[in-house]
N, C-alpha and C positions, 0 to 999 in steps of 0.2 A: 485543425477544426474537427470536433467530434462528428459533426454531420458529414463532413467530407470522408472521414474514416468509415462511417456507417455506409455511406453511399457507395464507396468502392467495394464494400464487403457484404452486400446484401443480395438476396435473391428472393424469389417468390415460390412458396411451397404450399400447395393446397389453398391458395388465396391468402396465406399468412406470410408477411415479410420476415425473413430470418437472416441472421448473419451467416455468410458463407464460410468465414474463417472462425475458428474456435477462439473465443476471447475469455478473459478472466474477470470476474466480478467479486468485489468484497463489500459486504453490507455490515455496518457496525452499529450496534445498539448499546445503550447504557445498561439495559436489563435484559434478561433472557427472552421475554416475550415481545420486546419492542419491535424488532425487525419482522417477525412473522405477522404481527398485527397490521403493519403499515406497508410492507413490501413482500409479504410471503408469496402472493400469487405471481409477482414479477420474477422472484428468484426461482420458483418452480418452473416457470415458463422457460427461462434461460437454461436451467439444468436439463429439462426435457429435450431441448433443442441441441444438447450435446456440449454446452459450454461449461466452463469450470467455475463453480460458484462456491464462495466461502461466506459463512455467516458467523459474526463475532459478537460476543457479549462482553462488555467491560467489567461487569459485576455479576453476581448471582442474584441481584435484586433481593438480598436477604432481609432488608428492612423496608424498602420502598414498594416491593412488588410481591409480597408474600403475606398479605393480610390474613388469609384463612389459616395459614400455618401458625401464626402467632396467637390464634384463638385456642390452640391446643395446649393443655397443661404442660409445664416444664419445657417449653420450647426455648431453644437458644440459637444464636447465630451459627454455632458449630453444627447444630442439627439441621438447620435450614439449608445451608450451602449445598450439601450433597444431594438433597432432594431437588433443589432447583437445577443443579448441574445435570442430574439424570433427566429431568424434563427437557432441558435444552438439547441434550444429546439425542434423546428419542425423537424430538421434533425435527432436528436436523437430519436424522436418518430417514424419517418419513418424507421429508422434503427433498431428499437426494442432494443435499448440500454438505459441504465440509465445515465442521464446527471449529471455532476458535474461542477459547475461554481465557479471560484475563480476570484474575481475582483482585480487582482494585478496590472493592468495597464501596458501599453506598451509604455508609453510616458515619457521621450524619449526612454527608454529601459526597458524591464522586468528585475526586480531584485528580487532574492529569498534570503532574509536575513535569519538569524537564526530563527526568529519568524515564518516566512512563511514556512521554511523547517520543523519546528516542526509541523505546521498545516498539511502539506502534509504527514508527518510521522504518525500523529494521524489518518488521513484519511485512510492510508494504514492499520493501525491496525484495524480500524473499518470495512473496506471492506474485509480485509484478502485475497487479490488477490494471486492466484498461479503464474500468469504471468502478467508482466507489459510491455506495449509498450510505447516508447517515442522517442524523437528526437535523431538523430546521434550526438554524443557529440563532434565531430571534425568539425562540420559545421561552415562556416564562418558567418552565420546569427546570430547576437548577441542574439536575443530573443530565437531562437531555441536552440542554444548552452547552454544558461543559463538554459533553461527548462530541457534539457537532462542531463546535468551534475548535476544539483540540485537533480533530481530524483535519479540518479544512485549513487551519491557520498555523498548525504546528507540525503534525505528522507528515502530511502530504508535501509541504515545502521542504522539510528536512530530508525526506526520502529522495527528492529530486536534486538536492544540493550536493555536489561532489565534495564540498568543503565541510559538510556536516557528518556526524557519525564517524569519528576518526577510526574507531575499531570495528567498523562494519565488515561483515563477511560477504557482502553482496554489492554489486554495482548500483549506482544511483538509478532511480526509476521515476519517470514522469507519468503520473496518472493522466489519462486523456480527458476524463470528465468526472465530475462529482454531481450527484443528484441528491437532494434533500427531501426526505419524506415528511409527511404531515405531523404536526405537533399532537400533544395529548388531548384527550377529550375536553371540549369546552374552550380550547385555546386557539382555534382556527382564526376567528375574526380578530381577537385581541392581539395577535402577533403578526398580522398582515401577511398571512400565508396565502399567496395568490399563485396557484400552480400554473406552470407553463408546459408541463409534460404529463400526458396520461398514457398509461400502459393498459392495453386491453387484456384482462385476466379471465375473460368469460370461460374459457376452457379449463381454468385452474381454480375457479372460485370455490367449488365444492371441496377440493383438496385443501385449499387455504383454511376453510372453516374446520376441516378435520384436524389440520395441524394445530390450530389454536386450542383444541380440546386437551392437549397435553399439559396445558398450563392452568386449567380451571380448578384443579385440586388445591392450588396454592394461592390463587387470587380470585377476585370477583369475576364472574363470567360476564364479559361484555361483548359476547359474540353478536348479539342483536345490533349493537351499535356499529360494529365493523361490517356487518352484512348491509346495514343501511348506507354506510359510507361507500361501499363497493357499488351499490345500486345507484346512488346519487352521482358518483364519479362516472358511471356508465352513462347516465342520462346526460351529463355535461358533455361527454365525448362521443355520444351517439353509438355506444355499444351497450352490451347488457351489464357487464361488470368491469370496473377498472380501478386502478390505483393511481394516485397523483403525486407529483414531485415538482420541485423547483430546481433548475440547474444553477449550481453555484458558479459564478463567473468572477474571475479576478481581473485586474487591470490588464488590458491588451492594447498594443499600439499598432495601427495600420496606416498605410499611405492614404487610403480612401475607405469609406464605409464598406464593410464586407457585405456581400449579398447572401451569404449563408453563415449562420452562427449556430 
């Protein structure tokens, strides 16, 4: 149980509960700005506490997340990709997280086939994350849904399966918990996103908003929206600023109803 794991490894530092042992977190987004928008404060909070944090993008958002670049004369996919890669790496450096780039392409849509799912599973075995963050699997946005479902239902199970990945260089690894961050603007109610986990990012809110600035030369500036989301989540959870998640739960069998989940 992830809460049992957390309970055994937490302490209180200056009024803030922190994990006593160093853990690893992997956050996976379909496009470069997806994770910073929805979980940037959480990742920086973990990184500042001394934990090992990885942030991955499955594409460079070359067609779906680069609206402003495509308004420039003579723009091509080949020109967009290095610009977006640079933004992602600079944001990762600012956030003090380790970047991972997968050039899977988002044109016309992101597709995670078996080969790519195996590559992601191998990455999970190599990094050995205790926690994974990714997209809400019921979102209506094709790329986000493909990313979330592929991580939860393909990559994570394969990483744990000793019979999968025949040519793997690493031992199987079972992720302890997966948390799904919120869907794209306008899709909260339509996709039944009802969060059950809030992370207090009050001390990292300003840094999160600074991190998002790396992306506004390529896409529409929606910082006011995410500032509003952080305030609203804070209101819901009785802190100043927060980010929201749903824990992904697979089928589990017990003798009796568990008292901690």
